[in-house]
DONU-258541 format. One record per residue (C-alpha): residue number from 1; residue in three letters; chain; x, y, z. Coordinates in steps of 0.25 Angstrom, whole numbers. Example, Ala and Ser with C-alpha at 12.3 -4.5 7.8 and 13.67 -1.06 7.14 Angstrom:
BEGIN
pos / code / unit / east / north / up
1 / ALA / A / 49 / -18 / 31;
2 / SER / A / 55 / -4 / 29;
end
This chain:
BEGIN
pos / code / unit / east / north / up
1 / MET / A / 41 / -113 / 91;
2 / VAL / A / 45 / -100 / 83;
3 / GLY / A / 42 / -88 / 91;
4 / LYS / A / 34 / -76 / 85;
5 / ASP / A / 46 / -67 / 83;
6 / GLU / A / 54 / -79 / 77;
7 / PHE / A / 42 / -81 / 67;
8 / ASN / A / 41 / -67 / 64;
9 / ASP / A / 56 / -66 / 61;
10 / GLU / A / 56 / -78 / 52;
11 / PHE / A / 44 / -73 / 45;
12 / ASP / A / 50 / -59 / 42;
13 / LYS / A / 63 / -66 / 38;
14 / LYS / A / 55 / -75 / 28;
15 / ALA / A / 48 / -62 / 23;
16 / LYS / A / 61 / -55 / 20;
17 / LYS / A / 67 / -67 / 13;
18 / ALA / A / 54 / -70 / 5;
19 / ILE / A / 53 / -55 / 0;
20 / PRO / A / 66 / -47 / 0;
21 / ALA / A / 60 / -34 / -3;
22 / VAL / A / 51 / -25 / 5;
23 / ILE / A / 37 / -26 / -1;
24 / HIS / A / 24 / -19 / 3;
25 / MET / A / 11 / -22 / -3;
26 / LEU / A / -1 / -13 / -2;
27 / SER / A / -14 / -19 / -6;
28 / GLY / A / -29 / -21 / -1;
29 / TYR / A / -39 / -32 / 0;
30 / HIS / A / -54 / -33 / 2;
31 / GLN / A / -60 / -38 / 15;
32 / GLU / A / -69 / -47 / 8;
33 / ILE / A / -59 / -57 / 2;
34 / GLN / A / -64 / -63 / -12;
35 / THR / A / -65 / -78 / -13;
36 / TRP / A / -60 / -86 / -24;
37 / ARG / A / -74 / -86 / -30;
38 / ASP / A / -73 / -71 / -32;
39 / VAL / A / -60 / -72 / -41;
40 / PRO / A / -60 / -84 / -50;
41 / ASN / A / -47 / -90 / -55;
42 / VAL / A / -39 / -84 / -66;
43 / GLY / A / -46 / -91 / -78;
44 / GLU / A / -60 / -86 / -73;
45 / PHE / A / -55 / -73 / -67;
46 / LYS / A / -64 / -60 / -69;
47 / LEU / A / -59 / -47 / -64;
48 / PRO / A / -66 / -41 / -52;
49 / SER / A / -76 / -30 / -54;
50 / ALA / A / -69 / -16 / -57;
51 / LYS / A / -65 / -7 / -46;
52 / GLY / A / -57 / 5 / -44;
53 / ARG / A / -61 / 14 / -56;
54 / THR / A / -51 / 25 / -51;
55 / GLY / A / -40 / 17 / -44;
56 / GLY / A / -37 / 6 / -35;
57 / THR / A / -42 / 7 / -21;
58 / CYS / A / -28 / 3 / -15;
59 / THR / A / -20 / 12 / -24;
60 / SER / A / -30 / 24 / -22;
61 / ALA / A / -30 / 23 / -7;
62 / LEU / A / -15 / 21 / -6;
63 / LEU / A / -12 / 33 / -14;
64 / GLN / A / -22 / 42 / -7;
65 / MET / A / -16 / 38 / 7;
66 / LEU / A / -2 / 40 / 2;
67 / HIS / A / -5 / 54 / -5;
68 / ALA / A / -13 / 59 / 7;
69 / ALA / A / -2 / 55 / 17;
70 / ARG / A / 9 / 62 / 8;
71 / GLU / A / 0 / 75 / 7;
72 / CYS / A / 0 / 75 / 23;
73 / ASP / A / 15 / 71 / 24;
74 / HIS / A / 11 / 59 / 32;
75 / ASP / A / 18 / 45 / 32;
76 / LEU / A / 8 / 34 / 31;
77 / SER / A / 11 / 21 / 38;
78 / TRP / A / 7 / 8 / 31;
79 / VAL / A / -4 / 7 / 41;
80 / GLY / A / -8 / 21 / 39;
81 / LEU / A / -8 / 19 / 24;
82 / LEU / A / -16 / 6 / 24;
83 / GLN / A / -26 / 11 / 34;
84 / SER / A / -28 / 24 / 26;
85 / MET / A / -30 / 16 / 14;
86 / ARG / A / -40 / 7 / 21;
87 / GLN / A / -48 / 19 / 26;
88 / ASN / A / -48 / 25 / 12;
89 / LEU / A / -53 / 12 / 5;
90 / LYS / A / -64 / 10 / 16;
91 / ALA / A / -69 / 25 / 13;
92 / ARG / A / -70 / 21 / -1;
93 / GLY / A / -78 / 9 / 2;
94 / ASN / A / -67 / -1 / -2;
95 / ASP / A / -64 / -13 / 7;
96 / GLN / A / -50 / -15 / 3;
97 / ILE / A / -40 / -16 / 15;
98 / PRO / A / -26 / -11 / 12;
99 / GLN / A / -14 / -20 / 17;
100 / LEU / A / 1 / -20 / 17;
101 / THR / A / 8 / -33 / 14;
102 / SER / A / 23 / -32 / 15;
103 / SER / A / 36 / -41 / 14;
104 / ARG / A / 41 / -35 / 27;
105 / LEU / A / 36 / -33 / 41;
106 / THR / A / 32 / -18 / 40;
107 / ASP / A / 29 / -8 / 50;
108 / VAL / A / 16 / -3 / 45;
109 / ASN / A / 16 / 9 / 54;
110 / ILE / A / 28 / 16 / 47;
111 / PRO / A / 26 / 24 / 35;
112 / CYS / A / 24 / 17 / 22;
113 / VAL / A / 34 / 19 / 11;
114 / PHE / A / 34 / 15 / -4;
115 / VAL / A / 49 / 18 / -6;
116 / ASN / A / 60 / 10 / -1;
117 / PRO / A / 63 / 16 / 12;
118 / ASP / A / 77 / 11 / 13;
119 / HIS / A / 81 / 16 / -1;
120 / PRO / A / 71 / 27 / -5;
121 / ARG / A / 80 / 31 / -17;
122 / GLY / A / 80 / 17 / -23;
123 / THR / A / 73 / 14 / -37;
124 / LYS / A / 58 / 15 / -36;
125 / ARG / A / 50 / 6 / -46;
126 / ALA / A / 35 / 3 / -48;
127 / VAL / A / 26 / -7 / -55;
128 / LEU / A / 12 / -1 / -56;
129 / ILE / A / 1 / -10 / -62;
130 / GLY / A / -14 / -5 / -65;
131 / ILE / A / -24 / -14 / -72;
132 / ASN / A / -37 / -9 / -76;
133 / TYR / A / -41 / -22 / -84;
134 / THR / A / -46 / -13 / -96;
135 / GLY / A / -57 / -20 / -103;
136 / GLN / A / -58 / -32 / -94;
137 / GLU / A / -68 / -36 / -84;
138 / GLY / A / -66 / -29 / -71;
139 / GLU / A / -59 / -17 / -77;
140 / LEU / A / -53 / -7 / -68;
141 / ALA / A / -51 / 8 / -70;
142 / GLY / A / -42 / 12 / -59;
143 / CYS / A / -29 / 4 / -60;
144 / HIS / A / -22 / 13 / -70;
145 / ASN / A / -25 / 25 / -61;
146 / ASP / A / -19 / 17 / -49;
147 / VAL / A / -6 / 16 / -57;
148 / ARG / A / -5 / 30 / -61;
149 / ASN / A / -8 / 34 / -46;
150 / ILE / A / 3 / 25 / -40;
151 / LYS / A / 13 / 29 / -51;
152 / GLY / A / 10 / 44 / -48;
153 / TYR / A / 12 / 41 / -33;
154 / LEU / A / 25 / 34 / -35;
155 / GLU / A / 31 / 44 / -44;
156 / SER / A / 27 / 56 / -36;
157 / VAL / A / 29 / 52 / -22;
158 / HIS / A / 39 / 41 / -23;
159 / LEU / A / 47 / 46 / -35;
160 / PHE / A / 46 / 33 / -43;
161 / LYS / A / 51 / 36 / -57;
162 / PRO / A / 41 / 33 / -69;
163 / GLU / A / 51 / 24 / -76;
164 / ASN / A / 52 / 15 / -64;
165 / ILE / A / 37 / 13 / -64;
166 / LEU / A / 31 / 2 / -72;
167 / ILE / A / 16 / 2 / -75;
168 / LEU / A / 7 / -9 / -80;
169 / VAL / A / -7 / -4 / -84;
170 / ASP / A / -17 / -9 / -94;
171 / ASP / A / -19 / 5 / -101;
172 / GLY / A / -14 / 1 / -114;
173 / ILE / A / -2 / 10 / -112;
174 / HIS / A / 7 / 3 / -102;
175 / SER / A / 11 / -11 / -101;
176 / PRO / A / -1 / -20 / -98;
177 / PRO / A / -2 / -26 / -84;
178 / THR / A / -2 / -41 / -89;
179 / LYS / A / 3 / -51 / -79;
180 / ARG / A / 16 / -53 / -87;
181 / ASN / A / 19 / -38 / -87;
182 / ILE / A / 16 / -37 / -72;
183 / MET / A / 25 / -48 / -68;
184 / ASN / A / 36 / -43 / -77;
185 / ALA / A / 35 / -29 / -70;
186 / TYR / A / 35 / -35 / -56;
187 / ASN / A / 47 / -45 / -60;
188 / GLY / A / 55 / -33 / -67;
189 / LEU / A / 52 / -24 / -55;
190 / ALA / A / 58 / -34 / -45;
191 / ARG / A / 70 / -36 / -54;
192 / GLN / A / 73 / -21 / -55;
193 / THR / A / 71 / -18 / -40;
194 / LYS / A / 84 / -17 / -32;
195 / SER / A / 85 / -16 / -17;
196 / GLY / A / 82 / -2 / -12;
197 / ASP / A / 71 / 0 / -23;
198 / THR / A / 57 / 4 / -22;
199 / VAL / A / 46 / -4 / -29;
200 / PHE / A / 31 / 0 / -30;
201 / CYS / A / 21 / -10 / -37;
202 / HIS / A / 6 / -7 / -39;
203 / TYR / A / -5 / -15 / -44;
204 / SER / A / -19 / -10 / -47;
205 / GLY / A / -28 / -20 / -54;
206 / HIS / A / -37 / -32 / -51;
207 / GLY / A / -33 / -43 / -41;
208 / GLY / A / -38 / -57 / -40;
209 / ARG / A / -36 / -71 / -33;
210 / ILE / A / -32 / -84 / -39;
211 / GLN / A / -31 / -98 / -33;
212 / ASN / A / -16 / -101 / -32;
213 / GLU / A / -9 / -115 / -31;
214 / ALA / A / -12 / -116 / -16;
215 / ASN / A / -27 / -115 / -19;
216 / SER / A / -28 / -102 / -12;
217 / LEU / A / -32 / -88 / -18;
218 / ALA / A / -21 / -79 / -21;
219 / GLU / A / -22 / -64 / -25;
220 / THR / A / -18 / -59 / -38;
221 / LEU / A / -16 / -48 / -48;
222 / ILE / A / -24 / -48 / -61;
223 / PRO / A / -15 / -43 / -73;
224 / ILE / A / -22 / -38 / -85;
225 / ASP / A / -20 / -51 / -93;
226 / PHE / A / -25 / -60 / -81;
227 / GLU / A / -34 / -68 / -90;
228 / THR / A / -22 / -74 / -98;
229 / SER / A / -11 / -72 / -88;
230 / GLY / A / -17 / -74 / -75;
231 / HIS / A / -16 / -67 / -62;
232 / ILE / A / -3 / -61 / -55;
233 / SER / A / -2 / -68 / -41;
234 / GLY / A / 5 / -64 / -29;
235 / GLU / A / 15 / -75 / -31;
236 / ASP / A / 18 / -69 / -45;
237 / ILE / A / 21 / -55 / -39;
238 / LEU / A / 29 / -62 / -27;
239 / LEU / A / 38 / -69 / -37;
240 / GLU / A / 40 / -58 / -47;
241 / LEU / A / 40 / -45 / -39;
242 / ILE / A / 41 / -48 / -24;
243 / ARG / A / 51 / -59 / -21;
244 / PRO / A / 61 / -53 / -31;
245 / MET / A / 61 / -39 / -25;
246 / PRO / A / 75 / -37 / -19;
247 / SER / A / 78 / -35 / -4;
248 / GLY / A / 78 / -20 / -1;
249 / ALA / A / 67 / -17 / -12;
250 / PHE / A / 54 / -10 / -7;
251 / MET / A / 41 / -12 / -14;
252 / THR / A / 27 / -8 / -12;
253 / TYR / A / 16 / -15 / -20;
254 / LEU / A / 2 / -8 / -20;
255 / MET / A / -8 / -19 / -24;
256 / ASP / A / -22 / -12 / -28;
257 / ASP / A / -30 / -25 / -32;
258 / TYR / A / -44 / -20 / -36;
259 / SER / A / -50 / -33 / -31;
260 / GLY / A / -44 / -32 / -17;
261 / THR / A / -40 / -47 / -17;
262 / GLY / A / -28 / -45 / -7;
263 / PRO / A / -13 / -44 / -7;
264 / VAL / A / -7 / -51 / -19;
265 / LEU / A / 6 / -52 / -12;
266 / ASN / A / 7 / -60 / 1;
267 / LEU / A / 18 / -53 / 8;
268 / PRO / A / 22 / -57 / 22;
269 / TYR / A / 17 / -45 / 30;
270 / ARG / A / 3 / -38 / 29;
271 / PHE / A / -4 / -26 / 35;
272 / THR / A / -19 / -25 / 32;
273 / ALA / A / -26 / -12 / 35;
274 / ASP / A / -39 / -18 / 40;
275 / GLY / A / -39 / -13 / 54;
276 / ASP / A / -35 / -27 / 60;
277 / HIS / A / -20 / -26 / 57;
278 / GLU / A / -16 / -14 / 66;
279 / VAL / A / -4 / -22 / 71;
280 / GLY / A / 4 / -20 / 58;
281 / ILE / A / 9 / -29 / 47;
282 / GLU / A / 8 / -44 / 50;
283 / ARG / A / 16 / -56 / 45;
284 / ASP / A / 8 / -64 / 35;
285 / LYS / A / 10 / -78 / 41;
286 / SER / A / 3 / -84 / 28;
287 / ILE / A / 15 / -80 / 20;
288 / ASP / A / 22 / -93 / 13;
289 / PHE / A / 37 / -89 / 14;
290 / ASP / A / 40 / -102 / 7;
291 / ASN / A / 33 / -97 / -5;
292 / LEU / A / 39 / -83 / -4;
293 / LEU / A / 53 / -89 / -2;
294 / GLY / A / 52 / -98 / -14;
295 / GLY / A / 58 / -96 / -28;
296 / VAL / A / 55 / -83 / -36;
297 / ILE / A / 52 / -84 / -50;
298 / TYR / A / 59 / -73 / -57;
299 / CYS / A / 58 / -69 / -71;
300 / CYS / A / 66 / -58 / -78;
301 / PHE / A / 58 / -46 / -83;
302 / GLY / A / 62 / -32 / -84;
303 / PHE / A / 55 / -21 / -76;
304 / PHE / A / 50 / -14 / -89;
305 / GLU / A / 49 / -26 / -98;
306 / CYS / A / 34 / -25 / -98;
307 / MET / A / 33 / -10 / -100;
308 / VAL / A / 31 / -3 / -113;
309 / ARG / A / 36 / 11 / -116;
310 / GLY / A / 30 / 21 / -107;
311 / ASP / A / 25 / 11 / -97;
312 / SER / A / 31 / 17 / -85;
313 / ARG / A / 22 / 29 / -86;
314 / VAL / A / 7 / 31 / -83;
315 / SER / A / 1 / 45 / -87;
end
């Protein structure tokens, strides 16, 4: 019989082998989980009702807490950040519960960081996606604002260079956030990233659920051309962005899904700011390491292939 410590040690070894880079994902989900009847399959899918006319709840709450802590010269821990976001959301009548998922066993009581702590001078890159679904059912109005606000934060606080920030928004100026453009951007970002680099990804738009091959529901992102190209699954992101990230890279992914369906990426460790997980981050025993350790489909796309002139800037 394998002892508890041996199991944990084996779990952690598999997690590190499956995902070489340090990945932190911030997201939220609703307490009332939607059923399959609420979100039909790809062919029948209709976007959910519009929300967030001035910006995404997760993005706005996160930035408010980070700016407030900075003004007070106060270091927020992961626990402090997520719990503060939760209180902020509740005060606004929003039932989303912020959570942190990670590729590593993380002490959630230490200060949260968004720049590689081991190599703070490494190259910093970002892919920021905001989809308002202009002219479509379920049109949003705050996702472009989310991108502007995150871009401003990264540049002013963490000194990201504008030329290293790739933006996909459906404003008729930048490259559109189609499924192909999004996956090209993720694939190219993973290829350009070196050990010691910092990566920040942000998605603001609708999320949904589709039935996967295992006949269960899987959370998805919904690109602008979902009706013809389909959804973006967690497995798509795992294969093109997460698995190819090199060891020594440090990535944060802020997932502001306006439908609140849950975490798109099933990372091995999870902390949920619901008041019931005060012990800290927990190992997700449902993770299928055989799948994570399987082969990676890897296509060759350049980081800026899907950009048009001027796409790295949002005015």
